[in-house]
C-alpha positions, -999 to +999 in steps of 0.1 A: -296-224-328-291-219-291-311-193-274-295-165-253-294-175-217-304-150-188-277-128-174-264-144-140-270-180-148-242-203-145-239-225-178-216-249-196-213-242-235-197-260-264-181-237-292-175-248-326-143-234-344-120-246-371-101-265-343-133-285-335-155-284-305-145-267-271-162-266-239-165-236-215-180-231-181-189-197-167-215-171-155-235-153-181-227-116-184-244-088-204-232-093-242-201-075-249-215-068-283-247-076-302-250-112-309-226-124-286-227-146-255-202-134-229-192-154-198-173-148-168-150-180-169-140-200-139-105-186-141-117-151-137-115-137-173-143-127-195-149-144-228-175-137-257-187-160-284-209-154-314-241-172-304-244-191-337-208-206-328-224-221-296-235-257-306-247-268-271-255-250-239-264-265-205-277-244-175-258-261-145-279-250-119-314-234-129-323-223-093-292-201-090-291-167-103-258-149-092-271-117-099-302-119-076-280-134-049-254-105-051-282-080-049-298-093-017-288-072+012-276-092+041-289-081+076-260-078+099-266-080+136-244-062+160-224-083+182-216-067+215-188-092+221-167-081+190-148-051+186-160-022+162-137-018+132-140+010+105-130+000+070-122+030+049-122+024+011-098+046-012-096+023-042-079-008-054-094-043-059-092-054-021-127-042-013-141-051-045-160-079-063-173-089-096-206-072-108-223-099-129-244-076-147-214-058-163-185-084-157-164-055-142-148-054-107-165-028-088-161-013-053-182-029-025-178-005+004-212-009+023-210-032+054-235-057+041-217-059+007-182-064+023-195-092+046-214-108+017-182-108-001-161-118+028-184-135+053-156-143+077-154-108+085-187-108+106-169-135+130-141-112+137-156-078+142-186-054+138-178-038+105-185-002+095-175+011+062-170+043+045-160+052+008-132+079+008-126+075-029-121+048-056-087+057-069-056+039-086-030+045-059-005+061-082-032+090-084-030+094-045-014+127-032-009+143+002-044+157+002-057+122+000-033+113+030-050+141+048-084+127+043-075+093+054-059+109+086-092+126+093-114+098+086-092+075+109-095+102+137-133+104+133-134+066+135-116+066+168-136+096+182-168+077+173-157+047+195-142+023+169-114+001+181-094-001+149-093+011+113-086-008+081-078+012+049-082-005+016-057+009-010-041+001-043-007-015-038+015+005-060+020+034-036+005+017-004+039+018+014+041+055+008+008+061+024+017+038+054+047+059+061+028+091+057+001+078+082+028+067+106+045+103+109+011+120+112+000+099+141+035+093+157+059+118+143+058+138+175+063+110+199+025+098+203+005+070+190-030+065+177-058+054+201-059+019+184-044-001+154-045+011+118-038-013+091-034-005+053-042-034+030-045-042-006-044-071-031-022-079-060-048-102-078-082-091-084-110-106-069-125-122-099-095-144-103-091-177-086-057-166-075-069-137-057-053-127-024-080-100-017-101-118+010-073-134+029-056-100+032-087-083+043-095-109+067-058-107+083-061-068+082-094-068+101-082-096+125-051-072+133-073-040+137-095-060+161-069-080+181-035-063+180-020-045+211-023-007+212+005+007+190+037+021+208+043+045+180+081+039+178+082+006+159+064+018+127+032+003+141+010+033+141+000+021+107+009-014+096+010-030+060-008-063+059+000-084+027+006-121+019+039-135+036+045-159+005+030-166-028+010-194-011-022-187+010-024-193+048-002-164+062+000-126+062+028-106+075+022-076+095+048-050+082+058-019+101+045+009+079+077+028+079+100-001+069+082-018+040+083-015+002+065-031-028+094-049-045+077-068-071+050-058-096+027-090-095+037-115-070+013-118-042+042-116-016+054-083-033+058-063+000+091-069+018+107-053+048+133-027+042+158-023+071+133-038+092+113-070+098+076-080+104+062-073+136+037-101+135+019-126+114-018-135+109-024-172+102-056-180+081-051-216+076-080-241+078-104-211+086-089-206+119-076-169+121-049-162+147-022-136+155+013-140+164+035-113+174+072-113+170+094-115+201+112-083+191+080-064+188+066-076+222+098-064+237+092-031+221+056-028+233+063-042+268+057-015+292+051+011+266+032+042+280+032+062+248+008+092+250-024+089+228-024+112+199-059+129+196-048+155+169-027+139+142-005+162+123-012+168+085+007+175+051+010+206+032-003+206-004+022+232-012+054+214-003+076+210-034+102+180-034+123+171-061+141+136-065+172+129-086+188+096-095+227+095-091+245+082-120+259+090-156+227+109-166+227+135-136+237+169-152+241+205-142+213+215-164+186+195-148+198+208-113+198+243-124+164+240-139+151+227-107+164+255-086+143+279-107+111+262-093+122+269-058+117+235-043+118+233-003+140+201-007+159+179-029+163+141-024+189+124-043+191+086-046+228+080-043+248+049-054+259+025-029+265+041+006+250+072-009+276+087-034+271+111-061+292+118-094+308+150-083+344+141-087+368+140-120+398+121-111+409+114-147+402+149-159+377+136-185+344+142-169+339+179-164+301+171-162+308+160-126+324+191-115+295+209-129+271+187-109+291+194-077+290+232-084+252+231-090+247+212-058+267+237-039+247+265-053+215+247-041+229+246-005+240+281-006+204+290-015+192+270+017+177+241-003+182+211+017+198+181+000+190+146+015+208+115+003+192+081+004+205+048-014+195+033-046+204+000-029+169+000-010+182-018+018+214-008+040+225+024+055+237+056+041+273+060+051+290+089+038+318+085+063+337+057+047+350+072+015+366+105+008+337+113-016+311+108+010+330+131+036+331+157+009+294+155+005+289+159+044+312+188+042+291+204+014+261+203+039+243+172+026+220+154+049+213+118+053+245+102+068+237+072+090+202+069+078+186+035+073+153+049+064+138+034+031+140+057+001+103+063-002+099+069+036+129+094+033+109+116+011+075+112+031+097+122+063+109+153+044+075+163+034+063+159+070+091+178+086+087+206+061+048+205+065+052+208+103+080+235+107+106+208+119+144+212+117+152+189+086+187+181+098+174+171+133+145+152+117+167+132+093+190+121+122+162+111+144+142+078+147+108+093+150+084+065+146+104+035+137+117+046+102+153+049+113+158+019+137+196+011+131+193-018+154+174-038+128+200-034+101+221-063+093 
C-alpha cells in the first residue's frame, strides 16, 4: 500500500478503478477526508482518492515543497526610481493565491505576498498593500464605497502616485462609477490614477486572468497621465481586451459594464470606448493611449480634488423594469416606503407601459396614474433604457413626449443604466438638483459625442 505523502510535495500517482489505471499529477493538499489523498491538479481543480486505490506514487521533485516556498517572506527593497502604488484589497480572486495547506484560494494582501504571487509588480512600482475587506462584490454597498474613497485619499495624502483597488467583478463597474462621481462629480479630479481591477478566473486555474490584469492595472496606476476628470478616467476599469492573453483594456469607469458572466473579456464599453490599452506580450509591459483620450487630456488643467465627496447610507432608490409585469400595486407599495427616487428601465428609447390604445389593457392606465402620483409627491422618476447601449430619447414618439410632460427625467441621456442609479444616489447624497444632474455630463458618464 502506498504511504501518504507530505503535504506540499508535487507528485504523480496512478489510481485503479473499474475503468483501469489512470495517471494524475498535482500538489498534495491536506486530506479532504480521512484515508484520502487530495491533490491540487495541474488544471487547478482539487481531486481526492482513497489511498488504497493509489497503486503507484512518484515524487516528481523531492527538493521542492510548495508550502515551505509560499511561506517564505520575500524581502522587498525600495526602488527610488519607481513610483509608489497603493493596492487596496476589497475581495475577489484578483489578489489571491492558492493556499496549499487547505487547497483554498485565499487573499494575499501583504506586499511581499503580492510580489511573490506576481513578481513582475516589483519591476513596475514600489508596492504598498492594505486590506479593506474580503467580500463578494454583490455584498458591497455605499458604505464600502466610502471606505475605498477614504483609503484612496489617504494613499495620495501619504505620497502614493497611484491607487489600485482589487474588487470582485460582478459589481466592479458600479463601484467604478461611484468613485468617479466622488472624485470628479464637482468638476475636479484625483491627484493621480486610480484603477479598479478584478479577475474572471480564479488564480488556481491555468486560464486565470488575475496576474495579467493586476500587472496591467499597476502599470496604469504607475504610468498613466493625471486624470482630467471629464473622461471617466478618475477611476478606470482594467480587464482583458479579449479572451486571449497579451492585452488589457483601460475602460472609463462611468462607461463600462460586465456583459458576460464567465468570459475573460466580460467588460465592455457602454456608449463609450476604451481610453487606452496595456500590452503584456512577451513580458514587455507598455501603455498606449487612444487618440481621443489624448485629445481630452491635452492641456487639461482640472483642479485637483483633495476632499472627495461621499455617499449617504440612508438614500433609498427603487428600480423598476418596464414591461408586461409592471403593475400599479407594486408602484403604490413602493410609494409607502418613501424612496428618494425611482429609476425605471424603459424599453427601447425609454418607454413605459402607460397607454391603452385598444381599450383592453386597463393595467397600463393604472400604471400611468400611479407614476403620476409619484411625481406629484415629489419623488423623481428617472428613465434609462433596457437596451444598455444607445440614448434615452423620449422626443421621438408621442408616448415619450407624454412621459416628459409628466415630469419624468432622463431624456437625452447616454448614461449606462447602472451609472444612472449611481449618479442619482450621488446627486441625492450631495444635495444636487436631480433634474440638472441628469442633464449634465459631470465626469464622462453622459458623453453624447461617443454614441454611434
